[in-house]
C-alpha positions as CSV (number, residue, x, y, z in Angstrom):
1,X,32.6,-7.9,-65.1
2,X,29.6,-7.9,-62.7
3,X,25.9,-7.7,-63.6
4,X,25.0,-4.3,-64.4
5,X,21.0,-2.9,-64.8
6,X,20.1,0.4,-65.3
7,X,23.4,1.8,-64.0
8,X,23.1,-0.3,-60.6
9,X,26.1,-2.8,-60.4
10,X,25.4,-6.0,-59.0
11,X,28.6,-8.5,-57.9
12,X,26.4,-10.8,-56.2
13,X,23.5,-12.5,-57.6
14,X,21.5,-14.8,-55.1
15,X,18.5,-17.2,-56.8
16,X,15.4,-18.4,-55.8
17,X,14.8,-21.8,-57.7
18,X,11.4,-22.8,-58.3
19,X,9.9,-21.4,-61.3
20,X,13.1,-19.3,-61.3
21,X,15.6,-21.5,-62.4
22,X,13.6,-24.9,-62.9
23,X,10.1,-25.0,-64.0
24,X,8.0,-26.8,-61.4
25,X,4.2,-26.1,-63.4
26,X,4.4,-30.2,-64.1
27,X,6.2,-31.1,-60.5
28,X,5.4,-29.2,-57.5
29,X,1.8,-28.2,-59.5
30,X,0.8,-31.4,-60.4
31,X,1.5,-32.8,-57.2
32,X,-0.7,-29.9,-55.6
33,X,-3.4,-30.9,-58.1
34,X,-3.5,-34.5,-57.7
35,X,-3.5,-34.2,-53.7
36,X,-6.3,-31.8,-53.9
37,X,-8.0,-34.2,-56.3
38,X,-7.3,-37.3,-54.2
39,X,-9.1,-35.5,-50.9
40,X,-11.9,-33.4,-52.5
41,X,-12.9,-35.3,-55.9
42,X,-12.1,-31.5,-57.4
43,X,-9.8,-30.6,-60.2
44,X,-7.9,-27.7,-59.3
45,X,-7.1,-25.2,-61.8
46,X,-3.6,-23.2,-61.9
47,X,-5.5,-19.7,-61.6
48,X,-6.6,-20.8,-58.1
49,X,-2.9,-22.3,-57.2
50,X,-1.5,-19.1,-58.5
51,X,-4.7,-17.4,-56.0
52,X,-3.4,-18.8,-53.1
53,X,0.4,-17.9,-53.5
54,X,-0.4,-14.6,-54.0
55,X,-3.3,-14.1,-51.9
56,X,-2.4,-16.5,-48.5
57,X,1.2,-15.0,-47.7
58,X,0.5,-14.9,-43.9
59,X,0.0,-18.7,-43.7
60,X,3.2,-19.5,-45.5
61,X,2.2,-20.3,-48.8
62,X,5.9,-20.7,-49.9
63,X,5.5,-23.6,-48.9
64,X,3.7,-26.0,-51.3
65,X,2.3,-28.2,-48.5
66,X,0.4,-25.5,-47.3
67,X,-0.7,-24.3,-50.9
68,X,-2.3,-27.9,-50.7
69,X,-3.8,-27.7,-47.4
70,X,-5.3,-24.2,-47.9
71,X,-7.0,-25.7,-51.0
72,X,-8.3,-28.5,-49.7
73,X,-9.9,-26.4,-46.9
74,X,-11.2,-24.1,-49.3
75,X,-12.9,-26.5,-51.8
76,X,-14.3,-28.1,-48.6
77,X,-16.0,-24.9,-47.4
78,X,-16.3,-22.1,-49.6
79,X,-17.3,-21.0,-53.0
80,X,-14.3,-20.0,-55.5
81,X,-15.8,-16.7,-55.1
82,X,-15.0,-16.1,-51.5
83,X,-11.6,-17.4,-51.6
84,X,-9.3,-14.4,-51.9
85,X,-11.4,-12.7,-49.7
86,X,-10.9,-15.5,-47.1
87,X,-7.0,-15.9,-47.4
88,X,-6.6,-11.7,-47.3
89,X,-8.5,-11.4,-44.5
90,X,-7.4,-14.6,-42.8
91,X,-10.7,-16.6,-42.7
92,X,-9.1,-20.4,-42.4
93,X,-7.5,-21.4,-39.0
94,X,-4.0,-21.4,-38.4
95,X,-2.0,-24.5,-40.4
96,X,-0.9,-27.2,-37.6
97,X,1.8,-28.8,-39.3
98,X,1.6,-31.4,-36.5
99,X,-2.0,-32.2,-37.0
100,X,-3.1,-35.9,-38.1
101,X,-4.3,-34.5,-41.6
102,X,-1.8,-31.8,-42.0
103,X,0.8,-34.7,-41.9
104,X,-1.8,-37.4,-44.6
105,X,-2.0,-34.6,-46.7
106,X,2.0,-34.1,-47.1
107,X,2.4,-37.6,-47.0
108,X,0.5,-38.5,-50.2
109,X,1.8,-35.1,-51.9
110,X,5.4,-36.4,-51.0
111,X,4.7,-40.0,-52.6
112,X,4.3,-37.9,-55.7
113,X,6.6,-35.6,-56.0
114,X,9.7,-37.7,-54.6
115,X,8.3,-41.0,-55.7
116,X,7.5,-44.2,-53.5
117,X,10.0,-44.9,-51.7
118,X,12.0,-41.3,-52.0
119,X,14.4,-40.5,-54.5
120,X,13.5,-43.9,-56.5
121,X,14.1,-41.9,-59.8
122,X,10.1,-41.9,-60.6
123,X,8.9,-39.1,-58.4
124,X,7.7,-36.1,-60.5
125,X,11.2,-34.4,-58.8
126,X,12.9,-36.7,-61.8
127,X,10.4,-37.2,-64.2
128,X,8.6,-33.3,-64.6
129,X,11.3,-30.9,-63.6
130,X,12.4,-28.7,-66.5
131,X,15.7,-26.0,-66.0
132,X,14.6,-22.5,-67.2
133,X,17.6,-21.0,-68.1
134,X,20.3,-21.7,-71.3
135,X,22.9,-24.3,-71.1
136,X,25.6,-21.0,-71.1
137,X,23.8,-19.2,-68.5
138,X,25.9,-20.0,-65.3
139,X,29.0,-20.6,-67.1
140,X,28.6,-17.0,-68.4
141,X,28.1,-15.8,-65.2
142,X,31.3,-17.6,-63.6
143,X,33.5,-16.0,-66.4
144,X,32.6,-12.7,-64.9
145,X,33.4,-13.8,-61.5
146,X,29.9,-13.2,-60.1
147,X,29.5,-14.6,-56.8
148,X,26.2,-16.8,-56.5
149,X,23.8,-18.3,-54.0
150,X,20.5,-20.2,-53.5
151,X,17.7,-19.1,-51.4
152,X,15.1,-21.6,-51.5
153,X,11.6,-22.7,-49.6
154,X,12.6,-26.1,-50.5
155,X,13.8,-28.7,-48.1
156,X,17.1,-29.3,-47.8
157,X,17.3,-32.7,-49.2
158,X,15.0,-32.0,-52.3
159,X,17.2,-28.6,-52.9
160,X,20.2,-30.5,-52.7
161,X,19.4,-33.6,-54.7
162,X,18.0,-31.2,-57.4
163,X,21.1,-28.8,-57.6
164,X,23.5,-31.6,-57.3
165,X,22.0,-34.5,-59.6
166,X,19.6,-33.2,-61.6
167,X,20.8,-29.3,-62.4
168,X,24.7,-29.9,-61.8
169,X,24.9,-26.6,-60.1
170,X,26.1,-27.4,-56.8
171,X,29.9,-27.6,-56.5
172,X,30.5,-26.3,-60.4
173,X,28.7,-22.9,-60.1
174,X,27.1,-22.6,-56.4
175,X,30.6,-23.3,-54.7
176,X,29.4,-25.2,-52.1
177,X,26.3,-26.3,-49.9
178,X,27.3,-23.2,-47.6
179,X,26.1,-21.2,-50.1
180,X,22.4,-23.0,-50.3
181,X,19.9,-21.6,-47.9
182,X,17.0,-23.9,-47.5
183,X,13.7,-24.7,-45.3
184,X,15.5,-26.2,-42.4
185,X,19.0,-24.2,-42.6
186,X,20.5,-23.0,-39.6
187,X,22.8,-19.8,-38.7
188,X,26.3,-19.8,-37.4
189,X,24.5,-20.4,-33.6
190,X,22.6,-22.9,-35.1
191,X,19.2,-21.3,-34.6
192,X,17.0,-22.0,-37.5
193,X,16.9,-19.5,-40.5
194,X,13.4,-18.2,-40.5
195,X,11.7,-18.8,-44.4
196,X,10.5,-16.5,-47.2
197,X,8.7,-14.0,-46.8
198,X,10.9,-13.3,-44.1
199,X,14.2,-11.3,-44.9
200,X,16.7,-13.6,-43.0
201,X,17.8,-16.2,-45.6
202,X,18.6,-13.7,-47.8
203,X,20.5,-11.7,-45.1
204,X,22.5,-14.8,-44.1
205,X,23.0,-15.4,-47.4
206,X,25.0,-12.0,-48.0
207,X,26.5,-12.5,-44.9
208,X,28.1,-16.1,-45.6
209,X,28.9,-14.3,-49.2
210,X,30.6,-12.0,-47.0
211,X,29.2,-9.4,-49.6
212,X,27.1,-6.4,-48.8
213,X,23.6,-5.8,-49.2
214,X,23.4,-3.2,-51.7
215,X,26.2,-5.1,-53.9
216,X,23.5,-7.9,-53.9
217,X,20.4,-8.9,-56.0
218,X,17.7,-11.4,-55.3
219,X,16.1,-12.9,-58.2
220,X,12.8,-15.0,-57.6
221,X,9.1,-14.9,-59.1
222,X,6.7,-14.9,-56.2
223,X,5.2,-12.1,-53.9
224,X,6.9,-14.3,-50.8
225,X,10.1,-13.6,-52.8
226,X,9.6,-9.8,-53.6
227,X,8.7,-9.4,-49.7
228,X,11.9,-10.8,-48.5
229,X,14.1,-9.0,-50.3
230,X,12.2,-5.5,-49.7
231,X,12.7,-6.5,-46.3
232,X,16.2,-7.4,-46.4
233,X,16.9,-4.1,-48.2
234,X,18.0,-6.5,-51.4
235,X,17.2,-5.2,-55.0
236,X,14.9,-7.6,-56.4
237,X,14.5,-8.8,-60.0
238,X,11.3,-10.6,-60.7
239,X,11.1,-13.3,-63.4
240,X,7.8,-14.6,-65.2
241,X,4.2,-13.5,-64.9
242,X,3.4,-13.3,-61.5
243,X,1.0,-10.7,-59.9
244,X,3.0,-9.2,-57.4
245,X,1.4,-6.1,-55.3
246,X,4.1,-3.8,-54.7
247,X,4.1,-1.4,-51.6
248,X,6.1,-0.3,-48.2
249,X,9.5,0.2,-50.4
250,X,12.2,2.1,-49.1
251,X,13.9,4.6,-50.5
252,X,16.6,3.3,-52.6
253,X,14.8,-0.2,-53.3
254,X,15.1,-1.4,-56.9
255,X,12.6,-3.3,-58.5
256,X,13.0,-4.8,-62.1
257,X,11.0,-7.0,-64.0
258,X,12.2,-9.7,-66.7
259,X,10.7,-12.3,-68.8
260,X,12.7,-15.2,-67.7
261,X,16.0,-15.5,-65.8
262,X,18.2,-15.3,-69.1
263,X,17.3,-11.9,-69.6
264,X,19.8,-11.1,-67.2
265,X,22.5,-11.7,-69.6
């Protein structure tokens, strides 16, 4: 039996990972805080992390390395009361992920998040992340015969490590790696699939599941998730308390908001 919400029936559920299935407030967010502190000697609050993620869409803020880079630039060059305007009006230079500065910041971040060496069991990915769904959540969906997939902006190695080794979703409830689209995933032509907020990864997920757009719903927590789903023509379920400004919704697009992912059941 598929999921039914307000008379809309969904045999396909596509999930975001961070702060949808997994609480990253003590992992990714903590890695952001420690990295910003290291480079600016300023302790950044959750409020400002959320501000960058909600107002810096044009900078690719679904990527937390970009969030970290932006916060460092904002702290170093602008008073906090100007940050939203600077982000909205694209007042910062384009992010060059190949620059020496960016690579240095990224490497510092990764040592905190993945451990040093990476995946040594001591990084925040191992010790600070908690699942946000109840134990019966995925078994219940599996019994209902719902098709499930993942679209995340995590790099492939981090996504597979978490979904397989820590959360045990891969192969048990997500049938194979084929149904996990990450940063770095490619389509059948070998072309790199764009990151959210592009609709490409969601559309690719629907294609791989061999289902239709209107049979699918995307579950996420952020503005990038919302835009990706909206532009893919896939209905969207927001979980959590992030502030999402809704606009440019096509006729027939459905938006739902739940406190957490468990409310799906």
